[in-house]
MARNUFI-573615 format. One line per field, with one value per residue: residue in one letter; x, y, z of N, C-alpha, C in turn. Coordinates in Angstrom, 3 decimals, padded with zeros to 6 digits, always signed. Example, Ala and Ser with C-alpha at 12.3 -4.5 7.8 and 13.67 -1.06 7.14 Angstrom:
2
type = a:s;
n.u = +013.190:+012.850;
n.v = -005.690:-002.250;
n.w = +007.800:+007.080;
ca.u = +012.300:+013.670;
ca.v = -004.500:-001.060;
ca.w = +007.800:+007.140;
c.u = +013.200:+012.900;
c.v = -003.300:+000.030;
c.w = +007.800:+007.870;
REM end
This chain:
109
type = m:t:r:k:a:d:l:l:p:g:t:l:d:m:l:i:l:k:t:l:k:r:a:p:l:h:g:y:g:i:a:f:s:i:k:t:l:s:h:d:v:l:t:v:e:e:g:s:l:y:p:a:l:q:r:l:l:l:q:g:w:v:k:a:e:w:k:m:t:e:t:n:r:r:a:r:y:y:r:l:t:a:a:g:r:k:q:l:s:h:e:l:s:q:f:d:e:i:i:a:a:i:t:r:v:l:q:n:a;
n.u = +152.985:+153.983:+154.666:+156.854:+156.143:+157.719:+158.842:+157.342:+159.113:+160.302:+158.561:+159.511:+160.560:+158.176:+156.708:+158.300:+158.188:+155.418:+155.143:+156.667:+155.089:+153.219:+154.649:+157.850:+160.530:+163.006:+165.320:+164.865:+162.308:+160.851:+161.064:+159.836:+157.262:+156.292:+156.338:+154.551:+152.130:+151.584:+150.792:+152.819:+153.577:+155.167:+158.578:+161.245:+164.542:+167.649:+169.706:+168.398:+166.827:+168.467:+170.139:+168.030:+166.958:+169.139:+169.164:+166.709:+167.274:+169.273:+167.742:+166.234:+163.814:+163.429:+164.495:+167.068:+167.893:+169.863:+168.728:+167.644:+166.412:+163.451:+164.533:+166.808:+168.919:+171.078:+169.890:+169.277:+166.792:+164.238:+162.405:+159.625:+159.845:+158.554:+158.932:+159.112:+156.511:+155.158:+156.363:+155.530:+152.774:+152.785:+153.952:+152.043:+149.864:+150.836:+151.169:+148.522:+147.508:+148.943:+148.071:+145.344:+145.550:+146.674:+144.614:+142.575:+143.639:+143.746:+141.033:+140.002:+141.309;
n.v = +166.644:+169.942:+172.788:+175.469:+178.801:+180.713:+184.067:+186.525:+188.184:+191.379:+191.800:+191.643:+194.036:+195.517:+193.888:+194.070:+196.857:+197.111:+195.504:+196.966:+199.183:+198.643:+198.517:+199.397:+197.090:+194.515:+192.713:+189.855:+189.928:+191.080:+189.102:+186.970:+187.996:+188.230:+185.544:+184.441:+185.922:+185.089:+182.569:+180.646:+180.305:+182.094:+182.577:+184.454:+184.565:+185.176:+185.897:+187.230:+189.100:+190.985:+192.307:+193.555:+195.222:+196.924:+198.144:+199.483:+201.261:+202.846:+204.035:+205.672:+204.931:+203.527:+203.848:+203.160:+202.004:+201.102:+198.986:+197.377:+194.070:+192.161:+190.000:+190.937:+191.443:+193.087:+194.726:+195.771:+197.967:+198.641:+201.230:+202.667:+205.426:+208.700:+208.925:+206.239:+205.398:+206.640:+205.346:+202.721:+202.956:+203.491:+201.082:+199.186:+199.964:+199.444:+196.674:+195.832:+196.440:+194.608:+192.147:+192.317:+192.285:+189.752:+188.175:+188.788:+187.579:+184.872:+184.331:+184.559:+182.802;
n.w = +020.738:+021.101:+019.107:+019.293:+018.400:+015.893:+016.047:+014.045:+011.461:+012.341:+014.451:+017.061:+018.243:+018.444:+020.224:+022.525:+023.049:+023.495:+025.764:+027.591:+027.771:+029.653:+032.093:+033.560:+033.087:+033.703:+031.561:+031.755:+032.836:+030.752:+028.719:+030.097:+030.493:+027.833:+027.091:+028.988:+028.557:+025.990:+026.374:+026.548:+023.886:+022.434:+022.648:+023.732:+023.117:+024.875:+023.136:+021.132:+022.443:+023.973:+022.019:+020.627:+022.616:+022.954:+020.445:+020.576:+022.641:+021.417:+019.435:+020.975:+021.942:+024.251:+027.665:+030.067:+033.339:+036.183:+038.732:+041.787:+041.880:+042.817:+044.056:+045.149:+043.377:+041.105:+038.261:+034.901:+034.214:+031.906:+030.334:+028.617:+026.381:+025.422:+022.680:+022.125:+022.684:+020.600:+018.414:+018.942:+018.521:+015.771:+014.800:+015.646:+014.106:+011.499:+011.762:+012.157:+009.601:+008.027:+009.084:+008.427:+005.630:+005.169:+006.186:+004.342:+002.030:+002.831:+003.251:+000.717:-000.888;
ca.u = +154.123:+153.660:+155.754:+156.942:+156.020:+158.769:+158.337:+157.337:+160.145:+159.880:+157.597:+160.137:+160.581:+156.807:+156.336:+159.040:+157.600:+154.081:+155.355:+157.154:+154.012:+152.535:+155.482:+159.284:+160.942:+164.352:+165.286:+164.189:+160.889:+160.267:+160.946:+158.853:+155.942:+155.895:+156.072:+153.350:+150.952:+151.319:+150.485:+154.010:+153.757:+156.284:+159.732:+162.286:+165.842:+168.559:+170.471:+167.569:+166.285:+169.383:+170.439:+166.844:+166.898:+170.202:+168.677:+165.653:+167.967:+169.928:+166.688:+165.591:+162.460:+163.432:+165.596:+167.430:+168.597:+170.161:+167.953:+167.654:+165.218:+162.749:+165.413:+167.990:+169.980:+171.169:+169.460:+168.979:+165.362:+163.933:+161.083:+159.231:+159.916:+157.489:+159.224:+158.782:+155.046:+154.800:+156.808:+154.638:+151.520:+153.075:+154.159:+150.762:+149.061:+151.376:+150.889:+147.095:+147.351:+149.486:+147.154:+144.134:+145.860:+146.824:+143.265:+141.864:+144.167:+143.332:+139.604:+139.645:+142.161;
ca.v = +167.534:+171.298:+173.499:+176.882:+179.654:+181.681:+185.427:+187.047:+189.210:+192.743:+191.920:+191.636:+195.394:+195.870:+193.150:+194.654:+198.174:+196.894:+194.976:+198.068:+200.164:+198.269:+198.850:+199.158:+195.729:+194.105:+191.829:+188.596:+190.241:+191.290:+187.786:+186.195:+188.565:+187.840:+184.105:+184.208:+186.482:+184.319:+181.200:+179.842:+180.095:+182.926:+182.576:+185.372:+184.130:+186.263:+186.288:+188.147:+190.149:+192.056:+193.181:+194.365:+196.280:+197.886:+198.871:+200.384:+202.317:+203.731:+204.777:+206.578:+204.459:+203.101:+204.294:+202.087:+202.360:+199.970:+198.912:+196.079:+193.270:+191.655:+189.008:+191.668:+191.383:+194.298:+194.468:+196.954:+198.101:+199.408:+201.871:+203.272:+206.885:+209.290:+208.519:+204.822:+205.286:+207.029:+204.252:+201.586:+203.243:+203.312:+199.658:+198.493:+200.301:+198.667:+195.269:+195.632:+196.438:+193.348:+191.071:+192.455:+191.857:+188.286:+187.625:+188.879:+186.552:+183.560:+184.161:+184.563:+181.878;
ca.w = +020.835:+020.673:+018.437:+019.639:+017.220:+015.634:+015.933:+012.694:+011.308:+012.635:+015.559:+018.381:+018.781:+018.798:+021.436:+023.648:+023.335:+024.076:+027.115:+028.434:+027.946:+030.899:+033.258:+033.357:+033.431:+033.309:+030.404:+032.055:+033.025:+029.430:+028.081:+030.857:+030.228:+026.482:+027.126:+029.784:+027.898:+024.767:+026.813:+026.246:+022.454:+022.008:+023.541:+023.276:+023.624:+025.245:+021.959:+020.346:+023.304:+024.362:+020.870:+020.337:+023.629:+022.632:+019.280:+021.048:+023.394:+020.453:+018.737:+021.930:+022.218:+025.653:+028.520:+030.994:+034.572:+037.050:+039.977:+042.443:+041.617:+044.003:+044.681:+045.595:+042.385:+040.299:+036.891:+034.109:+033.962:+030.708:+030.332:+027.357:+026.305:+024.596:+021.301:+022.064:+022.603:+019.233:+017.546:+019.191:+017.824:+014.342:+014.531:+015.810:+012.942:+010.387:+012.023:+011.874:+008.143:+007.509:+009.492:+007.620:+004.264:+005.208:+006.373:+003.062:+001.125:+003.313:+003.087:-000.698:-001.647;
c.u = +153.701:+154.897:+155.710:+156.873:+157.237:+158.123:+158.366:+158.422:+159.573:+158.934:+158.246:+160.150:+159.191:+156.380:+157.043:+158.426:+156.236:+154.200:+155.783:+156.110:+153.272:+153.315:+156.956:+159.648:+162.402:+164.208:+164.542:+162.681:+160.166:+160.031:+159.866:+157.439:+155.432:+155.532:+154.755:+152.091:+150.597:+150.964:+151.577:+154.203:+154.981:+157.385:+160.794:+163.592:+166.721:+169.322:+169.710:+167.133:+167.262:+169.877:+169.250:+166.729:+167.956:+169.781:+167.612:+166.235:+168.588:+168.929:+166.017:+164.180:+162.312:+164.607:+165.865:+168.103:+168.783:+169.360:+168.143:+166.329:+164.575:+163.614:+166.766:+169.198:+169.944:+170.811:+169.162:+167.487:+165.142:+162.545:+160.868:+159.361:+158.721:+157.690:+158.891:+157.289:+154.569:+155.175:+155.916:+153.320:+151.680:+153.202:+152.868:+149.858:+149.520:+151.052:+149.426:+146.833:+147.814:+148.555:+145.870:+144.377:+146.007:+145.451:+142.468:+142.327:+143.684:+141.856:+139.191:+140.478:+141.463;
c.v = +168.916:+171.953:+174.950:+177.698:+180.567:+183.056:+185.830:+188.112:+190.598:+192.894:+192.009:+193.028:+195.814:+195.168:+193.708:+195.999:+198.024:+196.382:+196.092:+199.168:+199.904:+198.715:+198.667:+197.750:+195.520:+193.069:+190.535:+188.820:+190.456:+189.940:+186.944:+186.680:+188.146:+186.357:+183.807:+184.690:+185.730:+182.864:+180.229:+179.541:+180.864:+182.921:+183.491:+184.959:+185.348:+186.789:+187.202:+189.348:+191.295:+192.897:+194.082:+195.508:+197.353:+198.758:+199.894:+201.540:+203.332:+204.572:+205.807:+206.166:+203.888:+203.764:+203.174:+202.673:+201.103:+200.085:+197.527:+195.362:+192.856:+190.656:+189.605:+191.493:+192.674:+193.955:+195.793:+196.940:+199.035:+200.006:+202.565:+204.791:+207.387:+208.899:+207.037:+204.587:+205.610:+205.908:+203.034:+201.775:+203.024:+201.826:+198.857:+198.736:+199.507:+197.184:+194.951:+195.579:+195.113:+192.188:+191.123:+191.967:+190.336:+187.629:+187.664:+187.802:+185.168:+183.307:+184.025:+183.596:+180.556;
c.w = +020.330:+020.088:+018.870:+018.358:+017.107:+015.574:+014.470:+012.583:+011.578:+013.806:+016.930:+019.001:+019.252:+020.091:+022.672:+024.032:+024.003:+025.514:+028.054:+028.613:+029.259:+032.131:+032.894:+033.832:+033.080:+032.193:+030.649:+032.205:+031.710:+028.748:+028.766:+030.562:+028.850:+026.450:+027.844:+029.070:+026.610:+025.086:+026.364:+024.760:+021.955:+023.058:+022.941:+023.937:+023.930:+024.041:+021.014:+021.172:+023.540:+023.191:+020.498:+021.337:+023.367:+021.438:+019.690:+021.866:+022.440:+019.671:+019.661:+022.292:+023.623:+026.359:+029.514:+032.223:+035.414:+038.338:+040.573:+042.156:+042.943:+044.761:+045.059:+044.663:+041.573:+038.850:+036.200:+033.769:+032.780:+030.842:+028.999:+027.447:+025.490:+023.132:+021.095:+021.975:+021.186:+018.250:+017.707:+018.451:+016.320:+013.998:+014.657:+014.604:+011.719:+010.537:+011.724:+010.370:+007.548:+007.839:+008.660:+006.190:+004.200:+005.337:+005.079:+002.089:+001.548:+003.091:+001.617:-001.533:-001.876;
REM end
């Protein structure tokens, strides 16, 4: 039996921003991309995804517009803004620092 990994606190915004750096996507596309790229380890539920997207919109880190999907359905597509790129860079840097600190503790414990 495999166990799905919980997202580390504070990483959802970073994962969404990183996903949108590749291309604009609708909510389902963002969740699917994260799940696929993590080899089905990370799953983002709608109850977490859409509040996070709303938070990112309010911060000005993403913009949204309504478009038609490949299956001819109307969906809100999100894209990264310049401010979002800057925030992503900041979050990635902080994440790298945290991972390095955890690694040091694990190697020396």
